[in-house]
Backbone and ligand atoms as CSV (ligand in chain L), in Angstrom:
chain,resi,resn,atom,element,x,y,z
A,1,MET,N,N,-60.060,135.367,-28.760
A,1,MET,CA,C,-60.205,134.736,-30.131
A,1,MET,C,C,-61.345,135.468,-30.813
A,2,LYS,N,N,-61.105,135.872,-31.986
A,2,LYS,CA,C,-62.215,136.531,-32.804
A,2,LYS,C,C,-62.757,135.495,-33.800
A,3,LEU,N,N,-64.031,135.354,-33.852
A,3,LEU,CA,C,-64.649,134.537,-34.965
A,3,LEU,C,C,-65.436,135.479,-35.796
A,4,ARG,N,N,-64.827,135.879,-36.915
A,4,ARG,CA,C,-65.538,136.766,-37.698
A,4,ARG,C,C,-66.235,136.048,-38.825
A,5,GLY,N,N,-67.461,136.421,-39.182
A,5,GLY,CA,C,-68.150,135.766,-40.345
A,5,GLY,C,C,-68.602,134.393,-40.089
A,6,LYS,N,N,-68.744,134.012,-38.857
A,6,LYS,CA,C,-69.181,132.632,-38.577
A,6,LYS,C,C,-70.588,132.442,-39.148
A,7,PRO,N,N,-70.725,131.451,-39.958
A,7,PRO,CA,C,-72.021,131.289,-40.654
A,7,PRO,C,C,-73.247,130.968,-39.615
A,8,VAL,N,N,-74.353,131.473,-39.856
A,8,VAL,CA,C,-75.490,131.060,-39.020
A,8,VAL,C,C,-75.918,129.748,-39.388
A,9,GLN,N,N,-76.272,128.921,-38.333
A,9,GLN,CA,C,-76.820,127.532,-38.565
A,9,GLN,C,C,-78.190,127.602,-39.257
A,10,THR,N,N,-78.177,127.834,-40.596
A,10,THR,CA,C,-79.448,128.220,-41.290
A,10,THR,C,C,-80.362,126.813,-41.309
A,11,LYS,N,N,-79.835,125.679,-41.293
A,11,LYS,CA,C,-80.508,124.515,-41.365
A,11,LYS,C,C,-81.455,124.367,-40.217
A,12,GLU,N,N,-80.939,124.684,-39.056
A,12,GLU,CA,C,-81.820,124.741,-37.830
A,12,GLU,C,C,-82.976,125.692,-37.996
A,13,PHE,N,N,-82.662,126.883,-38.489
A,13,PHE,CA,C,-83.702,127.975,-38.533
A,13,PHE,C,C,-84.697,127.639,-39.626
A,14,LYS,N,N,-84.243,126.959,-40.688
A,14,LYS,CA,C,-85.098,126.644,-41.790
A,14,LYS,C,C,-86.239,125.621,-41.230
A,15,ASP,N,N,-85.731,124.759,-40.381
A,15,ASP,CA,C,-86.550,123.796,-39.697
A,15,ASP,C,C,-87.559,124.420,-38.803
A,16,ILE,N,N,-87.173,125.509,-37.993
A,16,ILE,CA,C,-87.994,126.233,-37.172
A,16,ILE,C,C,-89.023,126.902,-37.988
A,17,LEU,N,N,-88.628,127.617,-39.035
A,17,LEU,CA,C,-89.519,128.437,-39.946
A,17,LEU,C,C,-90.556,127.514,-40.553
A,18,LEU,N,N,-90.104,126.403,-41.027
A,18,LEU,CA,C,-90.996,125.407,-41.615
A,18,LEU,C,C,-92.127,124.972,-40.643
A,19,LYS,N,N,-91.647,124.710,-39.463
A,19,LYS,CA,C,-92.710,124.299,-38.475
A,19,LYS,C,C,-93.724,125.412,-38.172
A,20,GLN,N,N,-93.193,126.620,-38.080
A,20,GLN,CA,C,-94.074,127.716,-37.736
A,20,GLN,C,C,-95.043,127.953,-39.022
A,21,LYS,N,N,-94.495,127.875,-40.198
A,21,LYS,CA,C,-95.318,128.039,-41.336
A,21,LYS,C,C,-96.490,127.007,-41.469
A,22,ILE,N,N,-96.212,125.714,-41.097
A,22,ILE,CA,C,-97.138,124.620,-41.130
A,22,ILE,C,C,-98.217,124.966,-40.094
A,23,ARG,N,N,-97.782,125.454,-38.766
A,23,ARG,CA,C,-98.713,125.693,-37.815
A,23,ARG,C,C,-99.673,126.862,-38.174
A,24,ILE,N,N,-99.099,127.867,-38.864
A,24,ILE,CA,C,-99.969,128.991,-39.254
A,24,ILE,C,C,-100.904,128.550,-40.344
A,25,LEU,N,N,-100.403,127.864,-41.250
A,25,LEU,CA,C,-101.214,127.330,-42.445
A,25,LEU,C,C,-102.333,126.501,-41.871
A,26,LYS,N,N,-102.104,125.647,-40.794
A,26,LYS,CA,C,-103.113,124.830,-40.172
A,26,LYS,C,C,-104.177,125.759,-39.536
A,27,SER,N,N,-103.716,126.790,-38.852
A,27,SER,CA,C,-104.671,127.704,-38.101
A,27,SER,C,C,-105.362,128.493,-39.105
A,28,LEU,N,N,-104.822,128.768,-40.274
A,28,LEU,CA,C,-105.586,129.455,-41.333
A,28,LEU,C,C,-106.509,128.569,-42.122
A,29,GLY,N,N,-106.355,127.240,-41.893
A,29,GLY,CA,C,-107.252,126.305,-42.640
A,29,GLY,C,C,-106.806,126.043,-43.981
A,30,GLN,N,N,-105.600,126.460,-44.328
A,30,GLN,CA,C,-105.147,126.363,-45.785
A,30,GLN,C,C,-104.514,124.971,-46.032
A,31,LEU,N,N,-104.034,124.356,-44.963
A,31,LEU,CA,C,-103.397,123.168,-45.177
A,31,LEU,C,C,-104.362,121.966,-45.274
A,32,GLU,N,N,-105.549,122.174,-44.867
A,32,GLU,CA,C,-106.532,121.063,-44.795
A,32,GLU,C,C,-106.823,120.396,-46.166
A,33,GLU,N,N,-106.967,121.242,-47.205
A,33,GLU,CA,C,-107.139,120.632,-48.406
A,33,GLU,C,C,-106.115,119.667,-48.901
A,34,THR,N,N,-104.887,120.055,-48.789
A,34,THR,CA,C,-103.745,119.187,-49.040
A,34,THR,C,C,-103.686,117.944,-48.158
A,35,THR,N,N,-103.893,118.118,-46.938
A,35,THR,CA,C,-103.882,116.959,-46.038
A,35,THR,C,C,-104.995,115.961,-46.345
A,36,GLU,N,N,-106.019,116.648,-46.631
A,36,GLU,CA,C,-107.310,115.791,-47.001
A,36,GLU,C,C,-107.040,114.989,-48.293
A,37,ASN,N,N,-106.397,115.613,-49.284
A,37,ASN,CA,C,-106.162,114.878,-50.558
A,37,ASN,C,C,-105.072,113.744,-50.242
A,38,ASN,N,N,-104.086,114.021,-49.370
A,38,ASN,CA,C,-103.082,113.025,-49.050
A,38,ASN,C,C,-103.849,111.895,-48.357
A,39,LEU,N,N,-104.792,112.125,-47.443
A,39,LEU,CA,C,-105.459,111.117,-46.715
A,39,LEU,C,C,-106.286,110.259,-47.670
A,40,ARG,N,N,-106.842,110.872,-48.694
A,40,ARG,CA,C,-107.657,110.062,-49.679
A,40,ARG,C,C,-106.819,109.161,-50.435
A,41,GLY,N,N,-105.563,109.688,-50.736
A,41,GLY,CA,C,-104.720,108.823,-51.437
A,41,GLY,C,C,-104.307,107.657,-50.686
A,42,ASN,N,N,-104.240,107.750,-49.338
A,42,ASN,CA,C,-103.786,106.621,-48.626
A,42,ASN,C,C,-104.993,105.904,-47.834
A,43,ALA,N,N,-106.156,106.007,-48.508
A,43,ALA,CA,C,-107.345,105.631,-47.787
A,43,ALA,C,C,-107.365,104.091,-47.529
A,44,SER,N,N,-106.442,103.394,-48.081
A,44,SER,CA,C,-106.458,101.906,-47.984
A,44,SER,C,C,-106.250,101.464,-46.572
A,45,ASP,N,N,-105.408,102.192,-45.682
A,45,ASP,CA,C,-105.131,101.694,-44.357
A,45,ASP,C,C,-106.019,102.496,-43.399
A,46,THR,N,N,-107.333,102.361,-43.521
A,46,THR,CA,C,-108.192,103.042,-42.588
A,46,THR,C,C,-108.231,102.231,-41.250
A,47,VAL,N,N,-108.149,102.899,-40.227
A,47,VAL,CA,C,-108.136,102.213,-38.884
A,47,VAL,C,C,-109.494,102.231,-38.307
A,48,GLY,N,N,-110.496,102.032,-39.110
A,48,GLY,CA,C,-111.883,101.811,-38.596
A,48,GLY,C,C,-112.473,103.157,-38.358
A,49,VAL,N,N,-111.896,104.346,-38.862
A,49,VAL,CA,C,-112.589,105.610,-38.581
A,49,VAL,C,C,-113.442,105.910,-39.774
A,50,PRO,N,N,-114.741,106.149,-39.445
A,50,PRO,CA,C,-115.793,106.341,-40.530
A,50,PRO,C,C,-115.527,107.818,-41.073
A,51,THR,N,N,-115.635,107.913,-42.346
A,51,THR,CA,C,-115.611,109.231,-43.009
A,51,THR,C,C,-116.952,109.654,-43.323
A,52,HIS,N,N,-117.273,110.780,-42.697
A,52,HIS,CA,C,-118.592,111.569,-43.025
A,52,HIS,C,C,-118.309,112.710,-43.952
A,53,ILE,N,N,-118.422,112.589,-45.140
A,53,ILE,CA,C,-118.033,113.702,-46.045
A,53,ILE,C,C,-119.056,114.796,-45.911
A,54,ALA,N,N,-120.363,114.406,-45.661
A,54,ALA,CA,C,-121.374,115.399,-45.514
A,54,ALA,C,C,-121.031,116.373,-44.478
A,55,GLU,N,N,-120.525,115.892,-43.290
A,55,GLU,CA,C,-120.176,116.705,-42.138
A,55,GLU,C,C,-119.108,117.677,-42.419
A,56,LEU,N,N,-118.158,117.274,-43.289
A,56,LEU,CA,C,-117.061,118.230,-43.575
A,56,LEU,C,C,-117.557,119.567,-44.148
A,57,GLY,N,N,-118.652,119.519,-44.904
A,57,GLY,CA,C,-119.220,120.652,-45.464
A,57,GLY,C,C,-119.629,121.625,-44.482
A,58,SER,N,N,-120.329,121.222,-43.396
A,58,SER,CA,C,-120.835,122.196,-42.345
A,58,SER,C,C,-119.686,122.698,-41.519
A,59,ASP,N,N,-118.673,121.839,-41.418
A,59,ASP,CA,C,-117.405,122.216,-40.659
A,59,ASP,C,C,-116.773,123.444,-41.306
A,60,ALA,N,N,-116.704,123.392,-42.603
A,60,ALA,CA,C,-115.920,124.427,-43.382
A,60,ALA,C,C,-116.499,125.852,-43.143
A,61,THR,N,N,-117.967,125.947,-43.043
A,61,THR,CA,C,-118.608,127.235,-42.955
A,61,THR,C,C,-118.220,127.807,-41.594
A,62,GLU,N,N,-118.066,126.972,-40.562
A,62,GLU,CA,C,-117.688,127.422,-39.194
A,62,GLU,C,C,-116.256,128.016,-39.239
A,63,LYS,N,N,-115.404,127.354,-39.975
A,63,LYS,CA,C,-114.000,127.813,-40.045
A,63,LYS,C,C,-113.855,129.081,-40.796
A,64,ASP,N,N,-114.733,129.318,-41.730
A,64,ASP,CA,C,-114.676,130.660,-42.517
A,64,ASP,C,C,-114.684,131.798,-41.570
A,65,LEU,N,N,-115.427,131.705,-40.511
A,65,LEU,CA,C,-115.631,132.815,-39.565
A,65,LEU,C,C,-114.353,133.069,-38.800
A,66,GLU,N,N,-113.432,132.107,-38.672
A,66,GLU,CA,C,-112.269,132.241,-37.851
A,66,GLU,C,C,-111.158,132.998,-38.657
A,67,ILE,N,N,-111.212,132.953,-39.971
A,67,ILE,CA,C,-110.166,133.532,-40.842
A,67,ILE,C,C,-109.977,135.106,-40.600
A,68,ASP,N,N,-110.986,135.764,-40.270
A,68,ASP,CA,C,-110.974,137.239,-40.026
A,68,ASP,C,C,-109.952,137.525,-38.880
A,69,LEU,N,N,-109.970,136.643,-37.870
A,69,LEU,CA,C,-109.101,136.896,-36.741
A,69,LEU,C,C,-107.635,136.703,-36.940
A,70,THR,N,N,-107.277,136.074,-38.149
A,70,THR,CA,C,-105.847,135.686,-38.245
A,70,THR,C,C,-105.166,136.522,-39.326
A,71,SER,N,N,-105.529,137.734,-39.465
A,71,SER,CA,C,-104.837,138.600,-40.480
A,71,SER,C,C,-103.285,138.796,-40.101
A,72,SER,N,N,-103.106,138.921,-38.734
A,72,SER,CA,C,-101.698,139.058,-38.330
A,72,SER,C,C,-100.899,137.815,-38.621
A,73,GLU,N,N,-101.559,136.672,-38.447
A,73,GLU,CA,C,-100.850,135.417,-38.775
A,73,GLU,C,C,-100.454,135.375,-40.266
A,74,SER,N,N,-101.365,135.877,-41.168
A,74,SER,CA,C,-100.888,135.798,-42.623
A,74,SER,C,C,-99.747,136.818,-42.846
A,75,ASN,N,N,-99.672,137.854,-42.015
A,75,ASN,CA,C,-98.463,138.747,-42.111
A,75,ASN,C,C,-97.199,137.988,-41.769
A,76,ILE,N,N,-97.390,137.230,-40.590
A,76,ILE,CA,C,-96.216,136.490,-40.154
A,76,ILE,C,C,-95.827,135.368,-41.184
A,77,LEU,N,N,-96.903,134.865,-41.810
A,77,LEU,CA,C,-96.569,133.891,-42.827
A,77,LEU,C,C,-95.808,134.378,-43.939
A,78,GLN,N,N,-96.089,135.648,-44.384
A,78,GLN,CA,C,-95.198,136.370,-45.370
A,78,GLN,C,C,-93.906,136.537,-44.934
A,79,LEU,N,N,-93.649,136.969,-43.720
A,79,LEU,CA,C,-92.274,137.137,-43.123
A,79,LEU,C,C,-91.508,135.801,-43.194
A,80,ILE,N,N,-92.238,134.776,-42.814
A,80,ILE,CA,C,-91.661,133.438,-42.838
A,80,ILE,C,C,-91.154,132.960,-44.160
A,81,GLU,N,N,-92.008,133.233,-45.171
A,81,GLU,CA,C,-91.659,132.922,-46.552
A,81,GLU,C,C,-90.453,133.746,-47.093
A,82,ASP,N,N,-90.368,135.032,-46.616
A,82,ASP,CA,C,-89.298,135.842,-47.013
A,82,ASP,C,C,-88.013,135.265,-46.398
A,83,ALA,N,N,-88.134,134.859,-45.101
A,83,ALA,CA,C,-86.887,134.422,-44.407
A,83,ALA,C,C,-86.372,133.086,-45.034
A,84,MET,N,N,-87.314,132.249,-45.454
A,84,MET,CA,C,-86.928,130.967,-46.074
A,84,MET,C,C,-86.290,131.266,-47.395
A,85,LYS,N,N,-86.825,132.227,-48.115
A,85,LYS,CA,C,-86.089,132.610,-49.417
A,85,LYS,C,C,-84.663,132.978,-49.159
A,86,LYS,N,N,-84.523,133.792,-48.077
A,86,LYS,CA,C,-83.153,134.402,-47.721
A,86,LYS,C,C,-82.255,133.230,-47.415
A,87,ILE,N,N,-82.810,132.199,-46.646
A,87,ILE,CA,C,-81.880,131.066,-46.354
A,87,ILE,C,C,-81.370,130.440,-47.651
A,88,ASP,N,N,-82.281,130.242,-48.721
A,88,ASP,CA,C,-81.839,129.688,-49.923
A,88,ASP,C,C,-80.774,130.570,-50.693
A,89,GLN,N,N,-81.041,131.947,-50.455
A,89,GLN,CA,C,-80.123,132.846,-51.138
A,89,GLN,C,C,-78.902,133.185,-50.296
A,90,LYS,N,N,-78.727,132.484,-49.121
A,90,LYS,CA,C,-77.666,132.694,-48.170
A,90,LYS,C,C,-77.521,134.060,-47.670
A,91,LYS,N,N,-78.745,134.664,-47.521
A,91,LYS,CA,C,-78.685,136.099,-46.970
A,91,LYS,C,C,-79.421,136.126,-45.593
A,92,TYR,N,N,-79.706,134.926,-45.038
A,92,TYR,CA,C,-80.469,134.886,-43.826
A,92,TYR,C,C,-79.576,135.414,-42.651
A,93,GLY,N,N,-80.349,136.111,-41.733
A,93,GLY,CA,C,-79.660,136.491,-40.484
A,93,GLY,C,C,-78.880,137.846,-40.664
A,94,VAL,N,N,-79.156,138.559,-41.741
A,94,VAL,CA,C,-78.500,139.832,-41.890
A,94,VAL,C,C,-79.576,140.915,-41.953
A,95,CYS,N,N,-79.239,142.011,-41.161
A,95,CYS,CA,C,-80.306,143.098,-41.153
A,95,CYS,C,C,-80.451,143.830,-42.542
A,96,GLU,N,N,-81.715,143.978,-42.915
A,96,GLU,CA,C,-82.005,144.574,-44.232
A,96,GLU,C,C,-81.586,146.066,-44.319
A,97,ILE,N,N,-81.434,146.697,-43.189
A,97,ILE,CA,C,-81.179,148.068,-43.191
A,97,ILE,C,C,-79.639,148.374,-43.108
A,98,CYS,N,N,-78.895,147.868,-42.044
A,98,CYS,CA,C,-77.596,148.217,-41.797
A,98,CYS,C,C,-76.661,147.074,-42.239
A,99,HIS,N,N,-77.265,145.968,-42.684
A,99,HIS,CA,C,-76.476,144.795,-43.299
A,99,HIS,C,C,-75.474,144.191,-42.247
A,100,GLN,N,N,-75.800,144.445,-40.988
A,100,GLN,CA,C,-75.053,143.707,-39.968
A,100,GLN,C,C,-75.682,142.314,-39.545
A,101,PRO,N,N,-74.927,141.438,-39.058
A,101,PRO,CA,C,-75.617,140.205,-38.634
A,101,PRO,C,C,-76.478,140.447,-37.545
A,102,ILE,N,N,-77.723,139.742,-37.603
A,102,ILE,CA,C,-78.650,139.734,-36.631
A,102,ILE,C,C,-78.255,138.739,-35.549
A,103,PRO,N,N,-78.194,139.156,-34.237
A,103,PRO,CA,C,-77.736,138.176,-33.223
A,103,PRO,C,C,-78.548,136.912,-33.204
A,104,ILE,N,N,-77.839,135.776,-33.052
A,104,ILE,CA,C,-78.486,134.476,-32.980
A,104,ILE,C,C,-79.577,134.530,-31.936
A,105,LYS,N,N,-79.404,135.073,-30.866
A,105,LYS,CA,C,-80.311,135.069,-29.699
A,105,LYS,C,C,-81.729,135.716,-30.204
A,106,ARG,N,N,-81.623,136.795,-31.019
A,106,ARG,CA,C,-82.812,137.433,-31.615
A,106,ARG,C,C,-83.444,136.543,-32.599
A,107,LEU,N,N,-82.608,135.796,-33.483
A,107,LEU,CA,C,-83.224,134.985,-34.410
A,107,LEU,C,C,-83.907,133.759,-33.760
A,108,LYS,N,N,-83.411,133.341,-32.634
A,108,LYS,CA,C,-84.061,132.211,-32.032
A,108,LYS,C,C,-85.369,132.661,-31.396
A,109,ALA,N,N,-85.509,133.864,-31.013
A,109,ALA,CA,C,-86.766,134.430,-30.494
A,109,ALA,C,C,-87.699,134.696,-31.622
A,110,ILE,N,N,-87.150,135.340,-32.738
A,110,ILE,CA,C,-88.008,135.711,-33.812
A,110,ILE,C,C,-87.287,135.201,-35.167
A,111,PRO,N,N,-87.431,134.011,-35.551
A,111,PRO,CA,C,-86.671,133.455,-36.641
A,111,PRO,C,C,-86.981,134.202,-37.927
A,112,TYR,N,N,-88.096,134.913,-38.009
A,112,TYR,CA,C,-88.288,135.672,-39.331
A,112,TYR,C,C,-88.054,137.097,-39.178
A,113,ALA,N,N,-87.167,137.535,-38.187
A,113,ALA,CA,C,-86.841,138.909,-37.983
A,113,ALA,C,C,-86.008,139.447,-39.255
A,114,LYS,N,N,-86.380,140.589,-39.772
A,114,LYS,CA,C,-85.719,141.139,-40.927
A,114,LYS,C,C,-84.610,142.162,-40.486
A,115,TYR,N,N,-84.720,142.684,-39.323
A,115,TYR,CA,C,-83.815,143.843,-38.892
A,115,TYR,C,C,-83.099,143.354,-37.532
A,116,CYS,N,N,-81.986,144.051,-37.285
A,116,CYS,CA,C,-81.397,143.842,-35.998
A,116,CYS,C,C,-82.237,144.651,-35.027
A,117,ILE,N,N,-81.957,144.483,-33.651
A,117,ILE,CA,C,-82.782,145.238,-32.668
A,117,ILE,C,C,-82.644,146.658,-32.833
A,118,LYS,N,N,-81.454,147.281,-33.171
A,118,LYS,CA,C,-81.268,148.697,-33.298
A,118,LYS,C,C,-82.187,149.240,-34.385
A,119,CYS,N,N,-82.152,148.675,-35.546
A,119,CYS,CA,C,-82.982,149.121,-36.712
A,119,CYS,C,C,-84.385,148.862,-36.384
A,120,GLN,N,N,-84.788,147.798,-35.722
A,120,GLN,CA,C,-86.227,147.593,-35.393
A,120,GLN,C,C,-86.715,148.614,-34.425
A,121,ASN,N,N,-85.908,149.016,-33.460
A,121,ASN,CA,C,-86.282,150.110,-32.517
A,121,ASN,C,C,-86.450,151.432,-33.332
A,122,ASN,N,N,-85.558,151.665,-34.275
A,122,ASN,CA,C,-85.778,152.935,-35.018
A,122,ASN,C,C,-86.987,152.911,-35.730
A,123,ILE,N,N,-87.371,151.766,-36.381
A,123,ILE,CA,C,-88.526,151.792,-37.131
A,123,ILE,C,C,-89.846,151.904,-36.240
A,124,GLU,N,N,-89.678,151.296,-35.025
A,124,GLU,CA,C,-90.928,151.501,-34.153
A,124,GLU,C,C,-91.051,152.921,-33.670
A,125,LYS,N,N,-89.856,153.597,-33.440
A,125,LYS,CA,C,-89.799,154.880,-32.946
A,125,LYS,C,C,-90.507,155.870,-34.037
A,126,LYS,N,N,-90.179,155.573,-35.348
A,126,LYS,CA,C,-90.759,156.440,-36.391
A,126,LYS,C,C,-92.284,156.168,-36.489
A,127,GLU,N,N,-92.647,154.885,-36.370
A,127,GLU,CA,C,-94.061,154.559,-36.379
A,127,GLU,C,C,-94.797,155.185,-35.279
A,128,ASN,N,N,-94.212,155.268,-34.056
A,128,ASN,CA,C,-94.883,155.885,-32.943
A,128,ASN,C,C,-94.986,157.402,-33.061
A,129,SER,N,N,-93.925,158.020,-33.619
A,129,SER,CA,C,-93.956,159.452,-33.751
A,129,SER,C,C,-94.838,159.972,-34.892
A,130,GLY,N,N,-95.373,159.035,-35.652
A,130,GLY,CA,C,-96.286,159.278,-36.615
A,130,GLY,C,C,-95.666,159.349,-38.058
L,1,ZN,ZN,ZN,-79.774,146.897,-38.551
C-alpha cells in the first residue's frame, strides 16, 4: 500500500520546537525579563519567598559573561523560528533544496532541519572542500 503525501504531524513538531525555543531563550537569559514581569503581576500569591531586588542586579552581570558561549544556540534559535514559520505556512518537513519530504525520523532528531540528509551531506561536503 502506498501512502503518498501523508501530512507530517506538524502539531507535534510545533510543540517540540516551542519547547526547544523556550529552553534556548532561558539559557540565553532572554526569557527572564518576561517571566519576571509575569511574576510581578501575580505577586499577590507569594509563598513566603522573600524578593531581594538588589541581588538581582549583581546576578545579571554574572549572566552577561555566559552569553558569549551561546552563539551557536542563537543560530539554532533562528532555525527554530524559521521552522515554526514553515509550520504556519504548511511548508514544514520539506527539503529547501530538492523539495522532497524530509523523513520523520530525521525531523524527530533535528526538528529544525531545513534539508534532507542527502542535501545536508552535499552542503557539508562543499564546506569541507573549501
Ligand atoms: Zn534535499
